[in-house]
C-alpha positions, 0 to 999 in steps of 0.5 A, a space after each residue: 143136554 144132548 145125548 152122548 154118542 157111543 161108537 160101540 153101539 150094540 157091540 157085544 160085551 167082552 169077558 174083560 169088560 164084564 170083569 171090569 164091571 164086576 170090579 168097579 161095582 164091587 168098589 161101590 162106584 155108581 152107574 154113571 162112573 162105571 159106564 163112563 169107565 167102560 165107554 158104554 151107555 148107562 142103559 147098556 151097563 145097567 142091563 148087563 149088570 142086571 142080566 149078570 146079577 151084578 149089584 150097582 150102588 145107587 148114588 144120590 
């Protein structure tokens, strides 16, 4: 499977994106769904969540 290409590569996070990250994580969504909703890579989403101490549910 080819890697997805993100147009927003290395773009800074905006306050509304962080708020949406908190909201979606609070609803129990998984990393893949949150990153898709934010149009960010999973790596970027995971790193931002860790930096801001936002817990993302582990989906199996």
